[in-house]
N, C-alpha and C positions, 0 to 999 in steps of 0.2 A: 221815574226821571221828570223833573218839573220842566215845563215848556221853556223856561227861561234857560235851564241848563242844556236842553236840545237845541236851542237857538245858539247858545254860545259853541256848543260843539260843531254845528254845521258852519256857523260863521268862520270858525277857526280852520275847519277842515277844508272847506272849498273857497276860502279867501273872498267872502262876499264884498268885503268893503272895498276892494280893489277896483270893483265894477260900478261903483256908485254913480260915476259920471259917464259911463259907457253904455250900460245895458237899459233899455226902456222898460223892461220888466221891473216890478216891485219884487225884489229878491228877499225872501225871509218869511216870517210869520205873517200871513195875510188874514187869517180868521183864528181866533182863540176858541178855547172850549171853557167850560164852567169850572173844571177842576184845576186848570192851568198846569195840567201834567200829562204825561204819555207813558204808557206801558206797552201799547200794541200800535205799530205804526204800519199803515198801508202805503204801498207805493204804486203809482201809475204815471203814464206819460202826460195825460191831460186831466184838468180839473173839469169833469163833466158830470152830468147826472148819473150817468152809469158808473163811474169810477166811485163817486160819493155813495151810490146805492150799495155797491159791493163792499166798500169800505165799512159801512154802517152795518151790513148783515154780519161782517166778520167781527163786529163790535171793536173796531179800531178807535183809538183816541185821537189819531192824526192821519191825515192824508198828505203824503209828500208827493209832489208833481213836478214835472219839467215845465209845463205850460200852466201857469196859474190863472187868476181872474182879474188881476190888475197890471195894467201895462203902461204907467207913468202918465195917465191922463185922467181927468175927472170922468167918471161913468156912473150914470144914473142907475139906481137899484131898481130896475124895472125889467120886465120881460124875462128872458132866458137868465139874465144876470142875477135878477132877484129870486128866481126858482132855485138856482144853485146855491146862493147864500142861504136861502130858506132851509134847503135840504141840509146843508151843513149845520145849522144852528139846531134844527130838529133833532138831528142825530147827536148833537153835543160833540161834533167832530172838527178838530182844528184843522187849518190847512196852511201847508208850508210849501213854497214854491222856490225853485232855483233854476234859472234860465242859463245865460252864457257862462257862468262859472262852472256849471255841470257839463256844458259842451266841451270846455277846453281843458279840463282838470287832467293833468298828465298820468294819474292812476285810475281815477274813477270816472272820467268823462266820457261822453258819447264817441268823440272822435278817437281817443286812445282805445276804447273798447272795440271799435270797429278795426282799428290798426291791428290789434292782437288777434282779432277774429281771422284776419286773412293772413296773419304771419309776417306783418310788415316790420323791418328792422331799421337801425340807424334813424330813429325818429328825430325830426326837427320841427319846430312850430312853422305852421303854414297858414295862409289865408287870413290877410289882414282886415279886420273890421274896426273902424274908427281909431286906428292906430294900434289895435291889439290883435296878434295872431291867434286864432281861436281854433284852429285845425292842426293837422299834422301831415308831414310828408315823409316818406321813407323808402325803402328799397327791400324788394323780396329777395330771399337768399338765392333762389333760382328763378329763371323767367317761367311765367305760367301764361296760358292762354286766358283771354278775355272771359271766356265761358267758366273756367275753373275760378277765376277771381269773383265772378257773380255768385256762384254757388257758394263759395266761402263767406262772402259778405252777406248775402241774402238768403241762403239755404234754399229749401225747396219751394218756397213761397215766392210766386211770380207775379202775384196781384200787385199792381201799382209800381212795377219795375220797368224802367225804360232804359235801353242801351244805345249809345251812339257809338259804333264800331269804326271810328275815323282814324284810329292811331295804329301803332305796330301790332302784329298778331302776338309777338311775344312781349309780355308786359312785365317790366321791372320796377320802374319808379311810378310812385302813386302818391297823390295828394288827397286829403279827406277833409271835408267840411260838412257836418251833418245838417239836416233840416232844410231850410230855405236859403241856400247859398249858392245858387246856380251862377252868379255873376263872379264867384271866385274861380271859375274855370279860366277867366282871362289871366289870372296869375298863374294858373297851371300851365297855360299855353306859353306865357312869358319864360317859364322856368323849364320848358321843353320836357315836361313829364309825359309818361306814357299813357297815364289814366288819371281821371279825376272822379271822385266818388262824392255825391251829395245827396240831398232827399228829393226836393221838388224839381221836377222837369220845367224847362223854359224854352219857349219857341226862340226868343231873341239871341240865344247864344248858338244856335244849331249851326249857321253858316260860318260862324267864328271858329267853332270847334272843327268843322269839316275843312276849312282852309288851314287852320292850325295844326291838323293832323294828330289830334288827341282822342283817345277814347273816353267816354264819359258813362258812368252808371248813375242813373237817377233811381235810388233804391226806395224811394218813398219817404215822406217826412217822418211818418210814425216809426217805420222800421229801422231807420238809421238813428233814432233817439230813444231806443229802449235800453241801450247799453249802460248809460248814467245811473238811471233809477235802479236797475237790477244790481249793479255793482256796488252802489251805495247800500242798498238793502241788505245785501250778503256781508258787507262789512260791518254794519251796525249790528246785525244779528250775531256775528262772531265775536265782537269786540266790546259789546255792551250788554246790559240786562233786557234790552228792548226785544220784543217779538216783532218780526218783520214779515210781511208778504206782498209780492208783486202781483197786480192784477193786470193781465194782459187784455187791452181792449183795442185790437187793431182797427184801423179805419180803411186799410187798403190803399192809402194814399201818402 
């Protein structure tokens, strides 16, 4: 598959153009390769030296990530930024990144993936960011304890997970916005949800959540943003001629 064809496929599948004025990230192809083609696509959450190394060892043609190297402002190619770009070029490895469109996609997104993981139903858009709702809210078919939802959402991995048990013991209504979205807890309080799930913890919302009687799960930025890349890798593996592989490189945060 030509890189141009891969780009067209992802642009259409994830509606990248809709976020041109919203997302600070540079969504799309960030670094090319010499052949301008892709047969093996590696997937990871972050564009870091470790993900580049693993993709190169697998002899991938392209590395697809959620967190790329360019974020809407000029950045000198020095230091760690230089080292990452140098490693990509030395490995002849293209880099493709998709940020917000992969958070909010109704089928392949991080938030949709988390919602399915915990069995959330009656999904509706939730969590407004610059006029666009990038998360989801919904209802569990039966009330569950906060501990049960934590296990369903985060599994046995407890590193980086923090819980504010300030809401009802029996949880039914839940809002989800992955990654660094602690401020969306205010919207969850306004909508009187039982639980809000995000990635990064925040001191500033602690007392608002306590006084607003809402439970919060801070599942970790990395853990809450693995669904999108894994779901997309699986879809491309099954529906195209591409070979795909997800590289799990957890940060514990």
